[in-house]
Structures are given as structure tokens and as C-alpha cells.
N, C-alpha and C positions, 0 to 999 in steps of 0.2 A: 423407260427413263426419259426419252425424248418427249413422250406424251405428257409426263409430269412436269418437265421444264416448261413446255408450252403452256400448260394450265396455269402455272405460277405467274407467268408473264402476261396472262390474259387479263386485260383491264376492264372487262365487261362486268366483273363482280366487284361490288363495293366492299364486301366482307370476305375474308378468307374462310371464316367458319361462323356458324350460329350455334350457341350452346343452349340445349334444351334440358331443363331440370325441374325438379319440384322445389317449392319454396323451402322445404325442410333441409334441402341439400345446397342451400345458397352458398355457404362457405366453400364447399367443394367446387361449385361453379366458378367462384372468384379465383380460387387457386389454379384451376385449369386455365382460365383466361390469362392470368399473370404468367404462368409457366410457358404457355405457347407464345405469347407476344414478346417475351423477353428471351426466348431460347436462341442462342447464337450457334449457327450451324458451322461445321468445319469449313475453313477457307477453301480447301481443295474442292469440296462439293459445290460451294458457291461459285467458284470460278468455272467449273465444268458446266453448271446449269444456268449461269447468269443470275443467280439469286443475290438478294441482300443478305447480310449476316443474320438478320432477324426476319426471315421471310414469312413467318406465320402471323401476319397482322394486316388489318385489325380483326379482332375476334369480337363478335357481337354477344353481349351478355345483357339481358333485359334490364336489371337494376341500374346499369350505368347509362341506359338510353331511354327506355320507356318503362312504365309500370306493367307488371304481369297482369294479364286479363284474358278475356275471350280471344279466340283466333280472329282478330279483326283484320280489316284490309291492310292496315298499317303493318301488322305483324306478318301478314302474308308477303307484303312487299319486302320486308327484311329477309324473309326466308328465300325469296326469289333472288335477292341481291347477294346471297351467301353461296360460296363455292361448295362448302361442306356443312354437314350437320353433325354436331357432337352431342350425344345423349349421355347425361350423367345417370348411370344406372344404379338403382337401389330399390328396395321394396317400396320406398316412397314414390319414386317416379313410375314404378310398375303399376301403381294404383292411381296415377294421375291422368285425368281425362285430357288435360291440355298437352301433356307430353305426347300422348297417343295421337292427338290431332296434328301436332307439329311433325311427327314422324310420317303420318299418313299424307300430309300435304307435300312434304319433301319428296316422298315416293311418287306422288301424282304428277309432279313436274319433271319426272324422268331422271332424278339424281339418286336413285337407289344405291348405286355403287359408292356414292360419296357420303353415306350415312355411317358414322363411326360410333362405337359404344365404349364408354369408359366406366368400368364397374368399381364403385366405391363401397358397396355393401351388398349383402345378399348372395344367393347362389344361382348361377345360370341354369335355366331349364329344370328347376327343382320340382315344379308342379305344385308347390305349396305357396299359397298367396301371401303367407307371412314371411317367406324367405325369397321368393322369386324376384330377381332383379330386372328382368326384361318385361317391358310393357306388353300386354296381350296383343296389341295391334301388330307387333312383329310377326306373330304366328298367323294372325288373321290375313295379313297382306302376303303371306308366303315368302317373306324375305329370305335370302340365302342363309345357309347355316352360319350362325354368328357365334364368335368366341369373345371378342372384345378385349381391351386392355384391362387387366384386373390387378388392382393394387394389392390384393390378398393372395395372389399366386406366389406360392412359397418357393422362391428360387434361392433366397438367402435367409439366414437366421435373423438378419437385421431387417426389421419391417420398413425402415426408411429407404433401404436399398431396393426392396420390392416395389415401393411407391415410385422411386426414380425410374426403375425399369419399365413400369406401366406407362409413365409419361413418355419415355423414349419410344415405346411400342406405338403409342398414339401418334407421335410426331412422324415416325417412319411410315405409317399408313397414310397420314395426311399428305406427305411429300412423295409417297410412292418410291421410297428408297429402301435398300436392304437394311434390316434392323442392326446387324453387326457393323454396318458402315458408320453408324454414329454411336452405338452402345459402347464399343471398346474405348472410343475417345471419351465418352461421357464418364465411364468408370475411372479413367485416368484423372479426369478433372475432379471427380468426387474424391478420389484418393488425395489429390493435391489439396483440395479444400479441407478435407478431414485433417490432414497433417497440419495445414496452416491454422485450422481452428484449434487443434490440440496444442500446437506451439503457442498460439495466442493465449489459450487458457492457462498454460503453464507460466507464461510471462506474467499474466495478470495475477495468478496465484503467488508467484515468486515476489511480485511487487507488493501485494497485500501482506504476504508473510514478512517481507523486509520492513514495510511500514509498521506492522504490528511489533516485530522484534525490536526495531529501533526505538519504539516508544514504550516497550515493555518496561515496567518499573523495576529498578534495581536498587539494592542497598549498598551504600558506600561507608565503610568503617574507617575512621581516622584515629590513629594512636600517636601519642607524643612520646618521645624518648629523649633523655638528657644526654647531649653529646659532649658537654664540657665535663671536667672532673667533678665527681660527686662529692659534696661536702655536707654531711648531716648536721653540722652546726648551723648552717644557714636555713632560713625558713623555706619550707616547701612551697611550691606553686599552689595557690589557693583558688585561682580562677583563670581560665584561658578561654577567650572568646574566639571561636573558629568560624570563619566566613568562607563559604564556597560560592564562587561566581560561575553561573551557567548562562551564557548568552546575556539576555536582559534581566535575568533573575538572579537573586542571591539568597542563599540559605545560611542561617546562623545557628550556632549552638554553643553551649558553655559546658566545660568540664572542670571538675574541682580538684583534680590531682594529676600528677605526671603519670600515674599508673592507669588512669581511667581512659576509656575510649568513648567516642561518640559515633553514632550511626545516622547518616542522612538517608532517609527513606524516600521511595518514589522518585528516584533519579531516572530520567529516560535513558534507556539502554544506548541510544545514539551518542551519548556523551562519553561513554566508556572508551578508553583508548585515545581520546582527544586531549589536547592540551588545555588545561583550565587554570584559573588563578585561585590560590588559597592564601588567606591572611590569618595570622594568629596574633592576638595581643594578650599579655600576661600580667597578673598581679599576685604577690604573695600575701601571707596572712597579715602583714603589716601594711598592706595596701601599696606596697612599692612595686614598680615595674622592674623587677630584678632579672627578667629574662629578655633577651634580644627579641624584638618584634620580627615576625616572619611574614614575608610577602613574596611568594614564589609562584612560578609557572611549572606545572608538572603534568604528566600523563595520568589521566584519571583512571583509577583501578578500583576494584571492589574492596581492597585492603591497602591502606596507605599508612606508612609510618613516617612521621615528620621529626627529624632531629632538632632539638632546641638547645640553645646555649645561654648561660648566664651572662649578664652584663658585668664585667669585671670591676667597674668603678662604683657600683651601688654599695657593696659591702667591702670593697678592697681599695678604694681611693681615700687615703687618709689626708685630711687637710684641716688644721685647726690653728689657732693663734694662742701664744703664751703671753699672759699679762702678769705684771707684778701687782702688789697690793694697791699701788697708786693708779692702776689702770693703764700703765704704759707697756707697750709691746717689748718683750725681752728677746734681744737677738743673741745668736750664738749660744743658746741654752741647750745643754744636752738633756735628753730624756731617754728612758728605756721603754720601748713598746714591744710587748711580746718577746722580750729578751733581745731585742735589737736596739743598739744605740743610734739615736737620731739627733740632729742639731737643727735649731731654728735658724731661719734666714734673717737677713737684715731687717725685715718687717715683723719678725717674731713668729713666722709661720713654720709649721712642720708640714712637709709634703712627703708622702710615701705611698707606694702601691704594693698591695699584697696579692700574691697569686690566689686563684679561686680555692685551691685545696687547703690553703691556710687561713682563709677568711673567717670572720665571726661577726656577730651582730653588736658585740660590745668588746672594746679593747681596754686592757689595764695599762696604765701609764705610771711610771715611777721616776723620781729624780735621783740620779746617782749620788751616793754619799749621804742620803737623807732617808728618812722613813716616810716621806710624803708619797702618797699614792692617789691616783685619779682614775676616772673611767671616761671613755668617750663612746657614745652610742652612734651606731651607723644607721643611715648614711650621715656623713658630716660634711661641713663646708667652711667657707670663709667666716661665717657668722658664729661658728663654734669656738668657744674660748675656754682656756684653762687658766685660772688665777692661782698663782703659786705664792707661797710664803717666802719672805725674804730671809 
């Protein structure tokens, strides 16, 4: 361990490691470089050995510095300036002349113990050129028995854990520390990251579901019901314009009877349960607005029943003037309207209010003690006149 710590603090090397690979394994070379340079060691080990939290840097990888090519003097200088050699092992690199040359050169400068193998494909010592992952120069040079960190070593049923374990194996060899000293901590971090990833995915899914659900179209059915006393003598509602206000949008529909319903489609789900404004305006078959206008705030639901009331003065407020044959208003004149005796005021007007349940569209009027009869159509007002005989 002391030897390892001294090696890491040795500033005579420009690079911590040199990655040797075949161009077909470029992506694996980049991954190994990123993994090593960004790996954070446990603080306790760093304190014990005087390391930085990311001690394995820089790592030389040809595409980031120079173009791959013959083993030139420049490339040899890079190898001399590297403390370790990492070989990306696969059937591709096993058949690569340049990978063999880099291994041989590193061996020739006396750093055989610092050659490390990272197996990404193939089978070690298979003897078959199509599957063998070690370059033949390894056997030619008589290098010590080599196992290497193998991403396909089946320790877990999860392939990504096997890859992580291989990375940690390589790191422990580079730093000359016990594998378990960093693997146990690494597994805990993996578990924490996995849980965080899972929670993050669940939050994203919940958010997406919430957005989808809140914008999922819903149908809102609105029905009207008459809350005032029902009088079948009066004209039924012939048209009701219902307006539903949603944020900056408004939806309108028309229904033709008190028994009918209207359905507003494609209402975003997010509006359900919220307070919205609804207005209703009415007309009967005589084109009179005989129902009170509705303008209300209520909690939006899929089924809404709105109570409506008749306006009592449309068919129930009696006001007309009695004239004699000369066109003069007759005051204090008694008349019978629907069996009730009424008397005109000093200006000749009859004023009377009738409850909804007794209202009608036409009222019969008679003069007591005579056979004279008249009718008054509703609604009526100051301009309505009954001319009586003297």
C-alpha cells in the first residue's frame, strides 16, 4: 500500500494510464477513460494515501490527443510518460498489430507489472482466433498469467452490475488496493443511484400521468329544472342559451325545453372540481324572457342540475288603464278579473299581481252588473287600455 501511495504521488509521469485499443472498440476506450478520470475514491482512502478524490487522471486516449497510426516516436513518448497501460481486450484488439506493438513496447521499458487488461468481448485463452481476446504478443513475451477485469464475468444477473464490478476491479489494480475496500462502497452508491433513478422515474411518470389526466377530455352534462311552481297554462321555455366559462375560453349551447339536457364535450379534466361560471338566458315560445336569468359560480361536475325560476311579473303583473268612450281615464271603476274584484286608481289604472301558480297568458275581465266582457293579453303595461261602454 505504501508503494502504491508513493507511485500515485510520483510526478515523473505525465499520464496515469495509456489506453491501448483497436479502432473498432473506440467507444469502449472512451467509456473506460471517462470512468477512470471521474471515479471518486472514498475519502478515508484518500486521506490515508494522500490522494485526490479523483486520483486516476489524466488518462491518455489517442483520439483525444493524436490520431492513431504507426508506433511513432511521439506515441512511444506517450507510453514512456504513462504510469500504466490499459489494454481494451476483444477479438478486435487480439488481431491488432498496433495493440501488440504497444504492449511489447511497454514491456520493453520495464513496466510489465503495470500492464492491465480490460475484457469487453471474447474469451480469454480460448485458442480460437475468432473468440480470443488477448493479443498473441502476450504469450510471445511470456507475460505472467493474466485474468483481467471482464465485463462478462457473471457475478450478478444484471449485466450492468457486472460491468460496474469490472470497472472497480480495474481501478483496484491500478491503485493497488483491496477490491472489497472500494467495491462495497461502490455497491452502496449504485443502490442509492438506482433508488434515486427509480424515484425520479416515478416522479416523472406521475407528473406525466397527472398532466395527461388533468388534460384528459371529459363530458359535462347540464340539465335545467324548474324550481318555481309549475303552471301548465304558461308557455314552456322554448330556448335557453347556456354559456360555460373556462379560464379564457367560453363554450355555448342551446336547449329547447326544460326537460332537455346539453353536453359540453372535450372539457379538460383539470377543470372538474374547480369553481366555474355558468350563465343561462331564456325565452319562451312567445319570445318573452319569462324565466329569471342565471349567472352563478359553482363547482364543475360531470352532471350538473341548474334550478330555474319564472319571472313573476311577465305573466303575473297586471297593469292596464280603463277609458270611457270619450277616451277619458275612469277612476274608481270596479272590474272582475279571474273572479277577483279590482278597482281603478285615480288615473284609471288597474294594478294587480298574480302568483305563478294562478297565472295565464290571457285574462278575462268583466264589469259588475253588466254583460260587458273584455280580455287582456300578457304581458301588459301602461300602454294597454280597455275602453268601456257608458
